[in-house]
MIVEXMI-277171 format. One record per residue (C-alpha): residue number from 1; residue in three letters; chain; x, y, z. Coordinates in pm, whole numbers, padded with zeros to 5 digits. Example, Ala and Ser with C-alpha at 12.3 -4.5 7.8 and 13.67 -1.06 7.14 Angstrom:
2
   lotor   dodren   bator        x        y        z
       1      ALA       A    01230   -00450    00780
       2      SER       A    01367   -00106    00714
end
This chain:
445
   lotor   dodren   bator        x        y        z
       1      MET       A    06958    10766    14272
       2      ILE       A    07286    10591    14347
       3      ARG       A    07313    10495    13979
       4      LEU       A    07258    10859    13872
       5      LYS       A    07541    10973    14101
       6      LEU       A    07772    10715    13949
       7      ILE       A    07686    10835    13598
       8      LYS       A    07749    11198    13695
       9      LYS       A    08082    11102    13849
      10      SER       A    08194    10923    13534
      11      LEU       A    08094    11223    13322
      12      ILE       A    08303    11453    13537
      13      CYS       A    08604    11221    13510
      14      ALA       A    08572    11212    13132
      15      GLY       A    08580    11590    13115
      16      VAL       A    08862    11837    13126
      17      THR       A    08916    11816    13503
      18      LEU       A    09162    11529    13464
      19      ALA       A    09377    11658    13747
      20      ILE       A    09130    11522    14003
      21      VAL       A    09295    11228    14178
      22      GLY       A    08983    11013    14165
      23      CYS       A    08982    11032    13783
      24      ALA       A    09348    10937    13729
      25      THR       A    09259    10596    13595
      26      THR       A    09087    10752    13291
      27      VAL       A    09395    10944    13175
      28      PRO       A    09545    10669    12953
      29      HIS       A    09215    10641    12766
      30      GLY       A    09218    11009    12678
      31      LYS       A    09589    11074    12662
      32      TYR       A    09605    11250    12324
      33      VAL       A    09372    11482    12132
      34      ASP       A    09174    11297    11865
      35      GLY       A    09247    11364    11500
      36      THR       A    09532    11340    11248
      37      HIS       A    09843    11521    11364
      38      GLU       A    10166    11609    11185
      39      VAL       A    10458    11607    11428
      40      SER       A    10831    11661    11365
      41      ALA       A    11164    11641    11541
      42      LYS       A    11532    11645    11449
      43      GLY       A    11700    11314    11368
      44      LYS       A    12069    11278    11289
      45      LYS       A    12073    11440    10943
      46      SER       A    11727    11583    10897
      47      LEU       A    11387    11673    11031
      48      ILE       A    11171    11363    11074
      49      THR       A    10801    11427    11010
      50      LEU       A    10530    11179    11106
      51      ASN       A    10156    11162    11050
      52      VAL       A    09986    11029    11362
      53      GLU       A    09621    10924    11387
      54      VAL       A    09455    10940    11730
      55      ASN       A    09114    10794    11809
      56      GLU       A    08951    10808    12155
      57      GLY       A    09277    10938    12296
      58      LYS       A    09486    10647    12164
      59      ILE       A    09741    10638    11884
      60      THR       A    09599    10409    11614
      61      ALA       A    09841    10462    11322
      62      ILE       A    10173    10626    11245
      63      THR       A    10326    10684    10902
      64      THR       A    10645    10859    10802
      65      LYS       A    10574    11165    10591
      66      SER       A    10932    11271    10523
      67      HIS       A    11294    11236    10634
      68      ASN       A    11645    11252    10490
      69      GLU       A    11814    11011    10728
      70      THR       A    12035    10726    10608
      71      GLU       A    11769    10494    10467
      72      SER       A    11895    10169    10616
      73      LEU       A    11931    10324    10962
      74      PHE       A    11590    10489    10947
      75      LEU       A    11433    10158    10844
      76      ASN       A    11565    10012    11167
      77      ALA       A    11438    10309    11368
      78      GLU       A    11091    10278    11209
      79      ARG       A    11047    09951    11395
      80      LEU       A    10961    10173    11691
      81      LEU       A    10632    10277    11530
      82      THR       A    10449    09957    11619
      83      LYS       A    10591    09974    11973
      84      ILE       A    10467    10331    12012
      85      ILE       A    10117    10233    11898
      86      ALA       A    10107    09937    12136
      87      ASN       A    10240    10154    12420
      88      ASN       A    10020    10452    12327
      89      GLY       A    10320    10680    12353
      90      HIS       A    10697    10696    12356
      91      GLU       A    10752    10655    12729
      92      ASN       A    10993    10381    12841
      93      ILE       A    11084    10284    12485
      94      ASP       A    11456    10244    12410
      95      ALA       A    11626    10362    12094
      96      VAL       A    11719    10103    11833
      97      SER       A    12085    10004    11848
      98      GLY       A    12273    10151    11552
      99      ALA       A    11999    10406    11482
     100      THR       A    11995    10602    11806
     101      PHE       A    11963    10952    11655
     102      SER       A    11682    10854    11415
     103      SER       A    11508    10670    11700
     104      ASN       A    11520    10977    11922
     105      GLY       A    11386    11189    11637
     106      ILE       A    11082    10961    11611
     107      LEU       A    11028    10944    11987
     108      LYS       A    11068    11319    12032
     109      ALA       A    10816    11384    11753
     110      ILE       A    10564    11162    11931
     111      ASN       A    10635    11350    12255
     112      SER       A    10506    11667    12085
     113      LEU       A    10160    11522    12020
     114      PRO       A    09889    11748    12171
     115      ARG       A    09758    11600    12496
     116      THR       A    09408    11626    12632
     117      ASP       A    09532    11777    12958
     118      GLY       A    09718    12051    12772
     119      THR       A    10060    11961    12916
     120      GLN       A    10382    11933    12716
     121      ALA       A    10647    11715    12879
     122      GLU       A    11011    11793    12816
     123      TYR       A    11169    11523    12601
     124      VAL       A    11463    11335    12750
     125      ALA       A    11681    11155    12495
     126      VAL       A    11715    10779    12537
     127      GLY       A    11990    10533    12450
     128      SER       A    11970    10190    12294
     129      LYS       A    11948    09875    12499
     130      ASP       A    12199    09623    12370
     131      ASP       A    12064    09274    12430
     132      SER       A    12266    09109    12155
     133      ASN       A    12427    08878    12410
     134      SER       A    12104    08796    12586
     135      ASP       A    12002    08431    12599
     136      ASP       A    11639    08542    12600
     137      PHE       A    11578    08593    12228
     138      LYS       A    11230    08739    12212
     139      LEU       A    11154    08694    11842
     140      LYS       A    10940    08391    11773
     141      TRP       A    10910    08170    11468
     142      SER       A    10868    07798    11405
     143      ILE       A    11072    07584    11170
     144      GLN       A    10900    07260    11261
     145      PRO       A    10789    07042    10968
     146      GLN       A    10443    06894    10942
     147      LEU       A    10451    06561    11124
     148      GLY       A    10360    06245    10937
     149      MET       A    10351    06202    10564
     150      VAL       A    10302    06464    10293
     151      ILE       A    10245    06342    09937
     152      GLY       A    10167    06539    09622
     153      ASP       A    10282    06669    09285
     154      TYR       A    10619    06841    09310
     155      TYR       A    10728    07175    09163
     156      TYR       A    11057    07350    09218
     157      GLN       A    11226    07662    09086
     158      GLU       A    11550    07836    09179
     159      ALA       A    11740    08136    09048
     160      ARG       A    11997    08386    09164
     161      PHE       A    11889    08741    09238
     162      ARG       A    12013    09062    09400
     163      GLN       A    12393    09039    09383
     164      GLY       A    12397    08661    09364
     165      HIS       A    12178    08522    09643
     166      MET       A    12022    08190    09545
     167      GLY       A    11647    08178    09601
     168      SER       A    11451    07854    09579
     169      MET       A    11079    07781    09588
     170      LEU       A    10917    07443    09649
     171      VAL       A    10546    07390    09596
     172      VAL       A    10351    07068    09644
     173      VAL       A    09992    07041    09522
     174      ASP       A    09726    06776    09560
     175      SER       A    09764    06528    09274
     176      ALA       A    09385    06505    09241
     177      ASN       A    09336    06882    09258
     178      PRO       A    09633    07092    09137
     179      LYS       A    09463    07408    09266
     180      ASP       A    09503    07281    09623
     181      VAL       A    09841    07393    09757
     182      ILE       A    09945    07161    10039
     183      LEU       A    10304    07279    10092
     184      ALA       A    10493    07597    10002
     185      GLU       A    10852    07647    10113
     186      PHE       A    11096    07924    10029
     187      ASN       A    11465    07919    10105
     188      GLU       A    11763    08134    10020
     189      SER       A    12136    08081    10036
     190      GLY       A    12369    08373    10092
     191      ARG       A    12561    08475    09784
     192      PRO       A    12908    08319    09740
     193      ASN       A    13071    08661    09790
     194      TYR       A    12857    08759    10090
     195      TYR       A    13028    09028    10302
     196      SER       A    13030    08796    10603
     197      ARG       A    13222    08483    10516
     198      LEU       A    13025    08299    10783
     199      TYR       A    12708    08308    10571
     200      GLN       A    12850    08257    10222
     201      ASP       A    12640    07988    10047
     202      VAL       A    12459    07912    10377
     203      PRO       A    12084    07835    10357
     204      LYS       A    11904    08089    10574
     205      ARG       A    11584    07911    10670
     206      MET       A    11720    07696    10955
     207      SER       A    12060    07847    11029
     208      GLU       A    12200    08097    11280
     209      TYR       A    12143    08369    11019
     210      ASN       A    11796    08439    11159
     211      PHE       A    11936    08504    11506
     212      SER       A    12217    08722    11375
     213      MET       A    11975    08927    11168
     214      GLY       A    11716    08939    11443
     215      LYS       A    11957    09086    11695
     216      LYS       A    12078    09339    11440
     217      LYS       A    11746    09443    11283
     218      GLY       A    11480    09315    11519
     219      THR       A    11332    09064    11277
     220      ALA       A    11436    08722    11152
     221      TRP       A    11464    08657    10779
     222      VAL       A    11247    08345    10797
     223      GLN       A    10948    08531    10944
     224      SER       A    10864    08691    10610
     225      ALA       A    10888    08359    10428
     226      LEU       A    10662    08187    10680
     227      THR       A    10405    08465    10652
     228      MET       A    10386    08425    10275
     229      GLU       A    10387    08045    10285
     230      LYS       A    10089    08038    10520
     231      LEU       A    09904    08275    10288
     232      MET       A    09978    08057    09984
     233      VAL       A    09859    07737    10152
     234      ALA       A    09556    07887    10328
     235      GLN       A    09429    08065    10016
     236      ASP       A    09576    07834    09748
     237      LYS       A    09733    08150    09613
     238      LEU       A    10046    08139    09396
     239      THR       A    10024    08465    09202
     240      PHE       A    10009    08827    09316
     241      GLU       A    09904    09136    09125
     242      LEU       A    10140    09431    09100
     243      ASN       A    10053    09721    09328
     244      PRO       A    09954    10017    09104
     245      ASP       A    10054    10262    09381
     246      TYR       A    10399    10114    09436
     247      ASP       A    10664    10380    09482
     248      PRO       A    11025    10249    09492
     249      LYS       A    11124    10546    09706
     250      LEU       A    10893    10421    09981
     251      ARG       A    10976    10051    09953
     252      ASN       A    11134    10036    10299
     253      LYS       A    10866    10228    10488
     254      LEU       A    10713    09981    10729
     255      LYS       A    10375    10153    10759
     256      GLN       A    10329    10273    10402
     257      ALA       A    10063    10089    10205
     258      ASN       A    10258    10123    09882
     259      ARG       A    10596    10004    10005
     260      LEU       A    10552    09663    09839
     261      LYS       A    10548    09584    09469
     262      TYR       A    10251    09354    09506
     263      ALA       A    09897    09427    09616
     264      ASP       A    09714    09257    09904
     265      ILE       A    10024    09135    10085
     266      ASP       A    10226    09256    10376
     267      VAL       A    10532    09087    10518
     268      VAL       A    10746    09119    10825
     269      ALA       A    11039    09349    10760
     270      GLY       A    11363    09161    10710
     271      ALA       A    11304    08967    10391
     272      SER       A    11074    09190    10185
     273      ASN       A    11338    09210    09910
     274      SER       A    11372    08832    09906
     275      VAL       A    10995    08789    09890
     276      GLN       A    10946    09044    09611
     277      GLN       A    11255    08974    09403
     278      SER       A    11275    08598    09441
     279      MET       A    10989    08418    09615
     280      ILE       A    10699    08570    09420
     281      PRO       A    10867    08553    09074
     282      LEU       A    10968    08190    09132
     283      THR       A    10617    08101    09251
     284      ALA       A    10472    08268    08940
     285      LYS       A    10687    08035    08725
     286      ILE       A    10555    07737    08918
     287      TYR       A    10198    07859    08875
     288      ALA       A    10253    07877    08498
     289      GLN       A    10398    07527    08502
     290      ILE       A    10104    07388    08699
     291      ASN       A    09864    07538    08446
     292      GLY       A    10084    07436    08154
     293      ASP       A    10268    07108    08114
     294      GLY       A    10234    07009    08478
     295      THR       A    10489    06774    08633
     296      GLN       A    10578    06408    08632
     297      GLU       A    10757    06432    08967
     298      LYS       A    10596    06324    09292
     299      PHE       A    10690    06446    09638
     300      TYR       A    10708    06224    09947
     301      GLN       A    10799    06353    10293
     302      ASN       A    10783    06200    10637
     303      ALA       A    10862    06379    10962
     304      GLU       A    10879    06213    11300
     305      LYS       A    10973    06329    11649
     306      LEU       A    11268    06135    11789
     307      LEU       A    11188    05982    12128
     308      ASP       A    11414    05862    12410
     309      SER       A    11392    05523    12582
     310      LYS       A    11107    05651    12800
     311      GLY       A    10903    05771    12504
     312      LYS       A    10978    06139    12565
     313      TRP       A    11058    06374    12276
     314      THR       A    11427    06457    12265
     315      GLY       A    11361    06795    12103
     316      ILE       A    11477    06674    11762
     317      THR       A    11258    06591    11462
     318      ALA       A    11381    06371    11178
     319      VAL       A    11255    06459    10829
     320      LEU       A    11317    06286    10497
     321      ARG       A    11185    06407    10164
     322      LEU       A    11220    06220    09840
     323      VAL       A    11118    06328    09491
     324      VAL       A    11058    06058    09234
     325      ASP       A    11010    06073    08856
     326      THR       A    10688    05879    08804
     327      LYS       A    10782    05786    08446
     328      THR       A    11134    05659    08503
     329      LYS       A    11059    05560    08867
     330      ALA       A    11395    05705    08967
     331      ILE       A    11461    05921    09273
     332      THR       A    11561    06268    09154
     333      THR       A    11602    06452    09485
     334      ALA       A    11671    06344    09842
     335      TYR       A    11698    06557    10153
     336      TYR       A    11736    06432    10509
     337      ASP       A    11766    06658    10813
     338      GLU       A    11726    06661    11188
     339      ILE       A    11553    06974    11311
     340      PHE       A    11588    07110    11661
     341      ALA       A    11286    07226    11863
     342      ASP       A    11170    07586    11857
     343      GLU       A    11251    07636    12226
     344      LYS       A    11561    07547    12429
     345      THR       A    11352    07389    12704
     346      GLN       A    11222    07127    12461
     347      ILE       A    11571    06992    12387
     348      THR       A    11683    06734    12646
     349      ASP       A    12055    06725    12559
     350      ALA       A    12204    07033    12725
     351      SER       A    12487    07053    12471
     352      LEU       A    12233    07087    12188
     353      LYS       A    12005    07351    12340
     354      LYS       A    12196    07633    12169
     355      PHE       A    12085    07499    11830
     356      TYR       A    11714    07562    11889
     357      ARG       A    11524    07677    11577
     358      GLN       A    11803    07541    11361
     359      SER       A    11873    07213    11185
     360      LYS       A    12181    06996    11172
     361      TYR       A    12206    07041    10795
     362      ALA       A    12184    07422    10796
     363      SER       A    12355    07512    11124
     364      ILE       A    12695    07672    11090
     365      HIS       A    12820    07575    11434
     366      TYR       A    12670    07228    11484
     367      VAL       A    12947    06966    11511
     368      GLU       A    12857    06616    11393
     369      PRO       A    13004    06354    11633
     370      ALA       A    13103    06141    11332
     371      ARG       A    13369    06404    11261
     372      ILE       A    13236    06502    10922
     373      GLY       A    12986    06768    10822
     374      PHE       A    12623    06659    10854
     375      ASN       A    12552    06839    10527
     376      VAL       A    12841    06656    10358
     377      MET       A    12694    06321    10460
     378      PHE       A    12350    06386    10319
     379      ASP       A    12461    06578    10012
     380      ALA       A    12646    06256    09931
     381      LEU       A    12320    06063    09980
     382      ASN       A    12149    06291    09729
     383      VAL       A    12420    06229    09469
     384      HIS       A    12413    05854    09544
     385      LEU       A    12039    05827    09482
     386      GLN       A    12043    06049    09173
     387      ALA       A    12302    05811    09028
     388      GLY       A    12062    05519    09078
     389      GLY       A    12192    05395    09412
     390      SER       A    11975    05212    09663
     391      LEU       A    11798    05388    09949
     392      PHE       A    11939    05122    10180
     393      ASP       A    12280    05025    10035
     394      ILE       A    12467    05326    10170
     395      ASN       A    12790    05170    10295
     396      ASP       A    13001    05369    10050
     397      LEU       A    12877    05702    10186
     398      PRO       A    13059    05922    10442
     399      ALA       A    13044    05823    10810
     400      THR       A    12845    05503    10750
     401      GLY       A    13114    05304    10930
     402      ASP       A    13411    05341    11161
     403      SER       A    13710    05409    10943
     404      GLY       A    13995    05441    11192
     405      SER       A    14114    05645    11486
     406      TYR       A    14022    06007    11439
     407      ALA       A    14292    06120    11682
     408      ALA       A    14557    05930    11490
     409      THR       A    14443    05959    11131
     410      GLY       A    14153    06202    11105
     411      PHE       A    13916    05933    10979
     412      THR       A    13546    05935    11066
     413      LYS       A    13325    05707    11271
     414      ARG       A    12970    05593    11203
     415      SER       A    12699    05855    11248
     416      ASP       A    12382    05761    11437
     417      SER       A    12192    05975    11188
     418      TRP       A    12228    05707    10922
     419      ASP       A    12015    05467    11128
     420      LEU       A    11756    05740    11180
     421      TYR       A    11760    05808    10807
     422      LEU       A    11710    05438    10727
     423      ASN       A    11399    05429    10948
     424      GLN       A    11244    05719    10754
     425      ALA       A    11355    05572    10420
     426      GLU       A    11174    05247    10498
     427      ILE       A    10851    05434    10574
     428      LEU       A    10859    05634    10249
     429      TYR       A    10978    05341    10040
     430      LYS       A    10682    05125    10144
     431      GLN       A    10441    05403    10046
     432      MET       A    10614    05471    09714
     433      ARG       A    10610    05101    09627
     434      LEU       A    10243    05087    09720
     435      ASP       A    10185    05381    09483
     436      GLN       A    10398    05206    09218
     437      VAL       A    10612    05513    09156
     438      VAL       A    10956    05372    09237
     439      ILE       A    11160    05072    09132
     440      GLU       A    11268    04811    09382
     441      HIS       A    11558    04913    09604
     442      LYS       A    11800    04656    09743
     443      HIS       A    11800    04616    10122
     444      ILE       A    12124    04549    10307
     445      PHE       A    12096    04355    10631
end
């Protein structure tokens, strides 16, 4: 009998009499009328019309049907759609900075959705919340390399695209099974004439660019690349079919199924142009190469967390990658970097915490204590090895020794990074010699 009363009570609460105080907790579950609704509101330049799907009183999908706002601004404002779905409504959501009018058009349209209680709240315009100076950067991504050794057949393609940006794609496959993709990595350098001088020719993957873009557009460039890379490795997938429904006019619509050129993929907004115009075409060239002439180059990488005297991680990871021509046994590419942890709290040196999710090589603002650019030092290493130099005889390279008083003459002093590099070089060299893919390199003691 008690159970029957409870059932009856729940049925009453689920009905139209939602004003009853005892049923208030069921309101969020039946907030909106089920069905597909077309709602509109005025943006800055035009009427913004949305299609909204509601199931069991909750918003489950929102797509933009039409608008004539400034496209780039509306793209920013459309980032609100996922927030509205998660929030099941527009309440307490701020406008996007730089797209306030378009944001309010979207939020006001959602406010006009028919509610199960028959009410229609008056819409109150909202402003943007500027958190560009906030130390709490909420976007998350990881730039950490795979620890230990990675070995496989090496493929690389690069080409300029879209006004001169340089895109590059690295793929490593299992030497015994070329269909097994074990590493995929995309990078892009800003074009030489980039509108912000700060990012001209700067590689985006591990630089401040992701933070700058994230605060401006709400998404970091690298997030799209990471999404695609994980897909390529998990599914051993290097080619993508063109989307037959692709409509260039809808390419920037975040919730439209046909906004991307390629079928069966979706990427975080922020680098969709880079992915479609550079990453996928470059990967297609690599796929053709794998299934054609193949490669005679082998890839070796070792990554290791740097520890302090007590065995605790300093928040920095050293990584060295070497590419060797297995026929000539010469090193064709060398890259050494020190990568900062993904979170500030993981970095023990307080002066370095601001470089989280960046690397010494790519960071714009990192200052190398040796008084010379970290990238200059290790670009010189790359040239040195390509010219047939030894992995270990590096004394002619920048900042490998004290060369005078910086205050008096501007000369450099020895960088600790060279010793860290030598440790990684020894590890890879032993493995490459074991695999008989490299000639003997002279050690200097």
